[in-house]
N, C-alpha and C positions, 0 to 999 in steps of 0.2 A: 504494499500500499504506500502510495506517495505521502510525503509528509507535507501537511497543509498547515502552516504556522498560524497560531491563535494571536490575539494581542498581546497576551502574556509571552508567548515565545518570542515576538518581536522585541517586547520591552526588555527580556532578559537577554537577548542577543546584543542589544545596544549597550547594556550595562556590562555584560560579562566579555564580549568579544571585540568591543570596539578599541580602535588604537588610541592611547591617551598620552598627550603630551603635558597634560596639566589634570587636576582633579575637578575642573569645572563641570563636566558632565555629571559627576555624582552630586554635587551641590544643586544643580538644576533639577536633576532627578527628585531629590528630596523635596525641593519646592513644589514641583508639579504634584507629587503624591499629597503633600499637605492640602494643595488647593483642591484636588479631585476628591479628598476625602471630607471637604466641606461643601462639595458640589459648587465650587466656585468656577463657572464657566467662562468668566471673562474678567480681566484684570488689567490695570495699566502696567506698563514697563517700568514706571516709576515705583510701583508697589513691588513688583518682581525684584527689582535692584536692591530695594531696602531689605527685603527677606534674604536674598542672596548674600548681601554684604553681612548681615546679621549672623547666618550660618557660618561664615568664614571667621567672623569675629570669635565665635564660641569655639570653633574647631581649632584655632590657632592661638588661642589665650594661653598665656605664659610661655611663649616660644614654642610653638607646635613644630611638627615635621615639616619638610619642604612639600609644596604643592606643585612643583614643577619639574619636568625632566631635565632641563638645562642647568648643569652645575654653576652654582653661584648666582643664578637669577631668580628673582621672585616673579610671581604673576602679579597682573596688575592690581588684583584685589589685595594681595599681600602688601604691596607698596603702599596702597591707599590707608590700609589699616595702620602701617607704620606712621604714615604721615598724620594721621588723627592722633595716635597715642603719643609720638615723639616730637612732633613739629607743630602741634596746635591747629592743623587744618581742620576746618569745619567738617562734620560728618556728612552734611548733606552735599558739599562740594565733592566729597570722596565718593559718594554713592553715584553722583552723576558721571564721573569718570568710569567707575565700574559698569554702569548701564551702557555707556558707549563702547568702551574697550573690551570687557570681558564678556558682555551679554550680546549687544547688537552686532559686534564685529566678529565675534568669535563663536561661543558655545551655541547661541540660538540658531546660528547658521548650519552648525555642524552636528547638532545633537543626533539627527536621524541618519547620520553617514555609518555605513558598515561595510568594510572591505572596499573603500573608495567608491562607493554608490550609495543612493538613499534607499531605505527600505520601503517596501510598498505602502505600508501603514504609518501614517503620521499621527502624533499625539497631540499637537497643537498647531496653530497657524498665527503668524504675526499679520496684523492689520495693515493694509496698503500704506497708511500713513505712518507705520512704524510706532504707534503710540500705544497699542493694546496687543494682548496675547490672549487668543481664543483656544479654550480647551476643547478637544474633540470628544465625541461619545465614548470612543473605545477607551479613552484615558479615564473618564468619568466613570464608566462601568467597572473597569478594573480595580478602582480604588474607592468605591462609593462605600464600601464597609471596610474602614481601615482596621477594625478588630478582628477580622476573620483570618484564617490561617494562611491563606494565600497571599493577602496583602502584607502581613507580617513577614512572611518568607521573602517576598520581593523586596521589602524594605531593608531586611537583613542582609540581602546579597548586596545592596548598595553600600552599606556600612563596611561590608567585608572587603569589596572592591577597592574602597577608599583607603582602608587600612593597608591593603596590599600595595597599592599605588605609592602611598607614603613610604612604605618600607623600601620599595624600589627606588624612587626617587632619592632617597636618603643614602643610598649605597650605589648609585648610578655608575660612578667610577671606581668603585672598589673592586679589585682584581681577586679578591679571595673568593673561595666557594662559600656557598651557604651551608651551614651544618646545623644540626640539631642536637641538643644533648641527650644522653642516654635514657633519660626519663620522658622524652618527646614533650617537653614543657617549654623549652626555650631554645631560640635560635642564637647560636654563638657567633660572634664576629668581632675580632680584636679586643677580646675580654668582655665585650658587651653583651648583656642579655635582653632579649625582646620576647615577650609572651607569645607563644606559638598558637594559642587558642584562636587567635584572630584570622588565621589562616584556614582553619578548618571549615568555615562555612563557605568560604571561597572555593576550596577543592571539591566540596559537597557540590556546589553549582556546576563545576565543569563535569562532575560524574553524573549529572542529571539526578542528584539526590539518592543515588543507589549505590549498594556496595560493589566494590571493585571484583569480588570473587563471585558472589552468588547471584548478583544484579537484583536482589530485593531491595525495597525502599529502605533508606536510612532514617533512623529516628533520632532526635536531638540528645536523647539520654542513653543512646545505645550506639555510639560511634567510636571507633578506635583509629589512631594513625597506624599504619602497618608498613613494615619494610617488605617489598616483594621478594627482593633477595636478603636472607636473614642478615640481621646486625651481628649475629653471632659469628658469620663468615667474613663480612667486610669490615666491621668494627668502625663504621661511620654512618652518618645520618643524613647524607646529601639529599637534597630536594628531589633529584631525579628518581629516587627510589621509593619515595613516599607516596601511599594512597590511603584513602579512607575505606574501612571496612566496617561492618557490624561487629560488635564484640564477640559474638558466636564464631564468626568465621576467624576473626583475629586469634582467638584462643585455640580453636580447632587446628588452624594451620601451625600456630606456634612458631618454632624454629626449623621447621621442615622446609624443604626446597619446594617452591611452587612448581606446577607443570609448565613446560616449555611455552605454551600458548599465552599464558599470563604475562611471561617476559615479553613476548611480542606485542601484546597489547600494551604493556608498560612502554616500549619503544614508540608504538603509535601514539599513544598519550602524551608523551613528551615532545613529539614531532607537531602534534597538534597544538600544544602550548607554544611552541615557536612560531608556528605559521599564523596563529590568531593573535599575534601582539599581546601574548600573556607578559604581565609586568616582570615576570621573573625569566623571560626567555634568554636574556643575556647570562643569567646565572646558569642556565642549563647548557648553553653553549661552552661557557668556561669549563663546566664539569665534565661534559662529555665529547666536545669536539665542534669544530666549525662547519663540517659538512655532515650530511644526514648519514653517509656510510661510515665516517668515523664515530658517529654517536651510536650507531647501531652495533659496530664492532666492539666498541668500548663496554656497552651493556652486556653483550654476549660473552666477552671474555670475563666480565665480573660474575656472570652466571656460571660459566665452566669452572672458575676458580671455586666458587661456593659449592658446586657439586662434588668437587675434589676433597673439600673438607667435610661436608655433611652429606652422607649417602642417602638418608630418608627423604623420599619425595612424598608430599601430601597426597593422600589417597593411594599411593603405592604405584603410581603410573603417571607417565608423561601426558596420557590422553585424558586423565581424570578432570572433569569439568563440573563443579558443584552447581553451576547455574543451569545445567541440563540433567541434574539429579533430582527428580521430584521428591524423593524421600527427605534428602538433605535439606531442599527447600522448605518442606513442610515442617522440619525441625527449626529452621531459621525463624519462621513465622511463628511457630509455637513458643520458642524461647523469646522472641522479640515482642 
């Protein structure tokens, strides 16, 4: 059956898979959800600019993380916040600059871009005089009940993507590999520790909310970060080898070797991250290589090395696939 994207699919595509040089799209998305949840079908760009500015004021309070991919360069909105706080510029004049430079000239024109083209469904329109933004029904319907599970999930994906963009921008010219401590709680880089939990919802989004191994839906209280090639063999926690699994699969697989088709899926997952402008694609390239062939060979070499140290294969065979094992999946559902 052909995939026919819904409004929610297009929204998630824009949030998760778009190319981001700044965090503007995340801030605009938060504004749009807030308006739609209040059924605000039309508002002025002045109102939007003020709300957009306030979101960044809160986000960067106390010297927050960088919001721009260019090393040493701040976004227009960050520059204007600095001017208000440190140079005595009036807030209204700062908001006017943000309205023109950050909204009209940038994110409002680019929000619906995905892979260098516009998605078929747009969520808003700018009035011909440039003074108003009109919300479309697909946006209003998607977030009319902001308390339901779908709305909360979509909102959480925005926050997760924003967290990851900040992490990527903070380390954009850092040549070290991303590593995670042995308890899967913190990212380690130059003796600094960053909470890993912010990355979990984002990985969940890219896995479409399903377990890497059994393909059953993941539940918020039943998620584990798993090494496809066991930590016991490689003794590192690099990002390319980490996936999300439900706790039942995580415990059942344990330190066993995953069947080969999961390693092939892992290679495909990493290539997808790289091709879809994932914020950590540069990290993956540094860890695995600059070409697809180099990256695939690196992963397969690591897999062969692990098999030489650990003989046990999960399920006893390279052909074992729990996602096609109805008895196993029934247990996943029962436990979950």
